[in-house]
C-alpha positions in Angstrom: -10.3 21.9 -9.5 -7.3 19.7 -8.6 -7.5 16.4 -6.5 -4.2 15.6 -4.9 -3.4 11.9 -4.3 -0.6 10.7 -2.1 0.4 7.1 -3.0 2.6 5.6 -0.3 5.0 2.7 -1.0 4.8 -0.6 0.8 4.4 0.0 4.6 6.9 -2.3 6.2 5.8 -3.6 9.6 5.8 -1.6 12.8 8.6 0.8 11.7 6.6 1.7 8.6 3.5 2.3 10.6 5.5 4.5 13.0 6.5 6.7 10.1 2.9 7.2 9.2 1.8 7.8 12.8 4.4 10.6 13.3 4.1 12.3 9.9 0.9 11.7 8.0 -1.6 14.0 9.7 0.8 16.9 9.4 1.8 16.1 5.8 -1.9 15.8 4.7 -2.5 19.4 5.9 0.9 20.9 4.8 0.8 19.3 1.3 -3.0 19.8 0.8 -3.5 16.1 0.2 -7.1 15.0 -0.6 -6.7 11.2 -0.5 -3.9 9.0 0.9 -3.4 5.6 -0.5 -0.9 3.1 1.0 0.2 -0.4 0.0 -0.4 -2.5 3.2 0.5 -6.1 2.3 3.6 -5.9 4.6 2.1 -3.7 7.3 1.8 -6.4 9.9 5.2 -7.8 10.9 6.4 -7.6 7.3 3.9 -10.2 6.0 0.2 -9.5 5.5 -2.2 -7.2 7.4 -4.4 -7.8 10.5 -7.7 -6.0 11.3 -6.0 -4.3 14.1 -3.3 -2.9 11.8 -5.9 -2.0 9.2 -7.8 0.1 11.9 -4.6 1.7 13.0 -3.7 2.9 9.5 -7.2 4.4 9.1 -6.6 6.3 12.4 -3.3 7.7 11.0 -5.0 9.1 8.0 -4.7 6.4 5.3 -7.9 6.7 3.1 -7.5 3.7 0.8 -5.2 0.6 0.9 -3.8 -1.4 -1.9 -2.3 -4.9 -1.5 -0.4 -7.7 -3.3 0.7 -11.3 -3.0 1.2 -11.2 0.8 -2.4 -10.0 1.5 -3.6 -13.3 2.9 -0.4 -14.2 4.8 -2.3 -13.7 8.0 -5.1 -16.3 7.9 -7.4 -14.0 9.9 -7.6 -11.5 6.9 -10.0 -13.8 5.0 -12.4 -13.5 7.9 -12.8 -9.7 7.9 -11.8 -8.4 4.5 -15.2 -8.7 3.0 -16.6 -6.4 5.5 -14.2 -3.5 4.7 -14.5 -0.8 2.1 -11.0 0.7 2.2 -8.6 -2.2 1.4 -8.6 -3.8 -2.0 -7.5 -7.3 -3.1 -5.8 -7.8 -6.5 -8.3 -7.9 -9.3 -6.7 -10.9 -10.9 -6.6 -13.1 -7.9 -9.0 -16.1 -8.1 -12.6 -15.1 -8.5 -13.6 -16.9 -5.3 -11.0 -15.1 -3.2 -12.5 -12.7 -0.6 -12.3 -9.0 -0.6 -13.4 -6.1 -2.8 -11.7 -5.8 -6.2 -12.1 -2.0 -6.1 -12.7 0.5 -3.4 -13.7 4.2 -3.5 -13.2 7.4 -1.6 -14.9 10.7 -2.0 -12.9 14.0 -2.1 -14.2 17.4 -3.1 -17.3 15.8 -4.5 -15.3 13.5 -6.8 -15.1 9.7 -6.6 -11.6 8.2 -6.5 -11.5 4.4 -7.3 -8.5 2.2 -6.5 -7.6 -1.2 -8.0 -4.6 -3.5 -7.5 -3.1 -5.8 -10.1 -0.7 -8.7 -9.6 2.1 -9.1 -12.0 3.1 -12.5 -13.3 6.8 -12.2 -14.4 9.0 -14.0 -11.7 5.8 -14.5 -9.7 3.0 -17.0 -9.5 0.7 -17.7 -12.5 -2.0 -15.3 -11.7 -4.7 -14.6 -14.2 -3.5 -12.1 -16.8 -3.6 -8.6 -15.3 -3.8 -6.9 -18.7 -6.9 -8.9 -19.7 -8.4 -8.4 -16.3 -8.2 -4.7 -16.6 -9.6 -4.7 -20.1 -12.6 -6.6 -18.8 -13.0 -4.2 -15.9 -12.7 -1.1 -18.1 -15.6 -2.3 -20.3 -18.0 -1.5 -17.5 -16.1 1.2 -15.6 -18.1 3.8 -13.9 -18.1 7.1 -15.8 -16.1 10.2 -14.9 -14.3 8.6 -11.8 -10.7 9.1 -11.0 -9.3 5.6 -11.5 -6.0 4.7 -9.9 -4.1 1.4 -10.3 -1.4 -0.1 -8.1 0.6 -2.7 -10.3 2.2 -5.0 -7.7 4.9 -6.7 -9.7 8.5 -7.9 -9.6 9.6 -6.9 -13.1 10.0 -3.2 -14.0 9.2 -4.0 -17.6 5.8 -5.4 -16.6 5.0 -2.4 -14.5 5.9 0.0 -17.4 4.0 -2.2 -19.9 0.9 -1.9 -17.7 1.4 1.9 -17.5 1.3 2.2 -21.3 -1.5 -0.4 -21.6 -3.7 1.8 -19.4 -2.4 5.2 -20.7 -5.3 7.6 -21.4 -7.7 5.1 -19.8 -7.0 5.7 -16.1 -5.7 8.7 -14.2 -2.5 7.1 -12.7 -0.6 3.9 -12.5 2.2 3.1 -10.1 4.2 0.0 -9.2 4.9 -1.6 -5.8 6.4 -4.8 -4.4 10.2 -4.4 -5.0 10.6 -1.8 -2.2 13.1 0.2 -4.2 12.0 3.7 -5.5 12.5 4.4 -9.2 13.4 7.7 -10.8 11.1 7.7 -13.8 8.0 9.8 -12.7 6.2 11.1 -15.7 2.8 11.6 -17.4 2.0 9.2 -20.2 0.3 10.6 -23.3 -0.4 13.8 -21.4 -3.0 12.0 -19.3 -1.9 9.1 -17.0 0.6 9.7 -14.2 3.1 7.0 -13.8 6.0 5.8 -11.6 7.5 2.3 -12.0 7.9 1.8 -8.2 7.0 4.0 -5.2 9.6 2.4 -2.9 9.1 1.3 0.6 8.0 3.2 3.8 10.1 1.8 6.6 13.6 0.9 7.5 16.2 1.4 4.8 19.2 0.1 6.8 18.1 -3.3 5.6 17.6 -5.5 2.6 14.2 -4.3 1.3 13.0 -3.8 4.9 14.4 -7.0 6.5 17.4 -7.1 8.9 20.6 -7.6 6.8 21.7 -10.4 9.2 18.6 -12.4 8.5 18.9 -12.0 4.7 22.6 -12.3 3.8 23.1 -15.9 5.0 20.6 -17.0 2.4 22.7 -15.6 -0.4 25.9 -17.1 1.0 24.7 -20.6 2.0 21.4 -20.9 0.0 19.8 -21.9 3.4 16.5 -20.3 4.3 16.5 -18.1 7.4 13.6 -16.5 9.3 13.3 -12.9 8.1 13.0 -10.2 10.6 11.9 -6.6 10.0 14.7 -4.1 10.4 14.4 -0.9 12.6 16.7 1.8 11.5 17.0 4.6 8.9 13.2 5.2 8.5 12.0 6.8 5.4 8.6 7.7 3.8 8.5 6.9 0.1 5.7 7.5 -2.3 4.4 9.9 -5.0 2.1 12.9 -5.2 -0.3 12.9 -8.2 -2.4 16.0 -9.1 -5.5 15.1 -11.0 -7.9 17.5 -12.8 -11.3 16.7 -11.4 -13.1 17.6 -14.6 -11.0 15.7 -17.2 -9.5 13.1 -14.8 -6.1 13.8 -16.4 -3.0 13.8 -14.2 -1.4 17.2 -14.5 1.6 16.7 -12.1 3.7 13.9 -10.7 6.0 14.5 -7.8 8.0 11.7 -6.1 8.4 11.8 -2.4 11.3 10.1 -0.6 12.4 11.6 2.7 13.7 10.4 6.0 11.5 10.4 9.1 14.1 12.7 10.9 14.0 15.3 8.1 10.2 15.4 7.9 9.9 15.8 11.7 12.5 18.6 11.7 10.5 20.4 9.1 7.2 20.0 11.0 8.8 21.1 14.2 10.3 24.2 12.6 7.1 25.3 10.9 
């Protein structure tokens, strides 16, 4: 029996949520998806997530949510995240930070468990994600499908984590840079891997932000207020097929399509 996972790259503000609202229910049925996972750290205005947005994404069909360094950009998040069982905070955040360090979803009688890790290269000095995963794996629940979102800046660190977890988890993918990579593969005939899922949102932008709000910073070195862009909406992610008995990944298929193309296909079915 195969469990099909759809991992969706960073959902960027209202435009990214619109893409999921208009496509996800139909895609789940058409592609026979058993579990949808989305990175939501940019889902509310480009920075963080609110409880309202969290509930909205659940209604659209997102089953589990990964996160990253912007998770707590909205102060309200700390007040409700402990009461949720669908959004995960990075495992290597501070031990006292609120939020579950892993979350689960049941599909076809199989438990799917999601974790998020924070990279350290070009980022803040978080606890070591490699050692954090080693410690977690010592007491991992048996025979679960374990999936890891490596939220990191450096492609080398994401790939290193893939190899570090090869044959120990079912799939590893990267998020954070909002740019999809072309290296989908299965490591050691077991672990599905993609360096970065890309972004779900406006691609007529600089990683989701209006070009006009970003370019002056490169030209003058002055900080501007970033604003989420609106145009050229795309859904970016990856499909992972997992054997329910062995928990091995058997197929990896990147998904990167425009909202317009998806809607035309749905309307023409």
